[in-house]
C-alpha positions as CSV (number, residue, x, y, z in Angstrom):
1,M,0.0,0.1,-0.5
2,F,1.0,3.2,-1.0
3,F,1.5,6.2,1.8
4,A,1.8,9.7,0.9
5,S,4.9,11.2,2.6
6,R,3.5,13.9,4.7
7,T,7.0,15.5,6.3
8,R,8.3,19.1,5.1
9,H,10.9,19.1,2.5
10,G,11.6,23.0,2.0
11,R,9.9,25.1,0.3
12,D,8.1,25.1,-2.7
13,R,9.5,27.1,-5.3
14,Y,7.2,26.8,-7.0
15,L,4.1,27.7,-5.2
16,R,4.0,31.8,-6.5
17,W,3.4,30.1,-9.9
18,K,0.7,27.8,-8.9
19,M,-1.0,29.2,-7.3
20,A,-1.4,32.2,-9.9
21,A,-2.2,29.5,-12.4
22,L,-5.1,28.6,-10.1
23,V,-6.1,32.0,-9.4
24,I,-5.9,33.0,-13.3
25,G,-7.9,29.9,-14.3
26,A,-10.6,30.5,-11.6
27,V,-10.9,34.1,-13.0
28,L,-11.2,33.0,-16.9
29,I,-13.6,30.3,-15.9
30,L,-15.7,32.9,-13.9
31,W,-15.3,35.5,-16.1
32,G,-16.1,33.4,-19.4
33,S,-19.3,31.2,-17.9
34,R,-20.2,34.7,-17.0
35,S,-20.2,36.6,-20.2
36,E,-21.7,33.1,-22.1
37,Q,-17.9,33.3,-24.4
38,S,-16.4,30.0,-24.7
39,W,-12.5,30.9,-24.9
40,P,-12.2,32.1,-22.2
41,V,-13.5,29.0,-19.9
42,W,-11.5,26.6,-22.3
43,L,-8.4,29.0,-21.4
44,G,-9.3,28.9,-18.1
45,I,-9.7,25.0,-18.0
46,A,-5.4,25.4,-19.3
47,A,-4.0,27.6,-16.4
48,L,-5.4,25.2,-13.6
49,A,-4.2,21.7,-15.9
50,L,-0.8,23.6,-15.4
51,A,-1.5,24.6,-12.2
52,F,-1.9,20.6,-11.6
53,V,1.2,19.8,-13.7
54,M,3.5,22.1,-11.5
55,R,2.9,19.4,-8.8
56,F,4.8,17.2,-9.9
57,L,7.8,19.0,-10.7
58,P,10.7,18.3,-8.7
59,Q,11.8,20.3,-5.5
60,P,15.0,20.5,-4.9
61,T,16.1,18.1,-2.0
62,H,17.1,19.0,1.2
63,G,20.4,19.2,1.3
64,E,20.1,21.7,-2.1
65,D,18.2,24.1,-0.2
66,E,20.8,24.2,3.2
67,G,23.4,27.2,1.7
68,K,20.5,29.8,0.1
69,E,18.9,32.5,2.5
70,S,15.2,32.7,3.0
71,R,13.4,35.8,1.4
């Protein structure tokens, strides 16, 4: 059986991009449904799919992040 590890391995370097894609996707979908146009809805779906795919981008290991200063 597979259990996901809930331990934190460091800061997510793509968090801002993921959140931006999520917000842009949601806004486009809402705008497209309100204006009854299909192209903003499809762009919003693409932005949400991009945010989902970014979930699987490789993250730095614990040793790589130690020498860098935190913001």
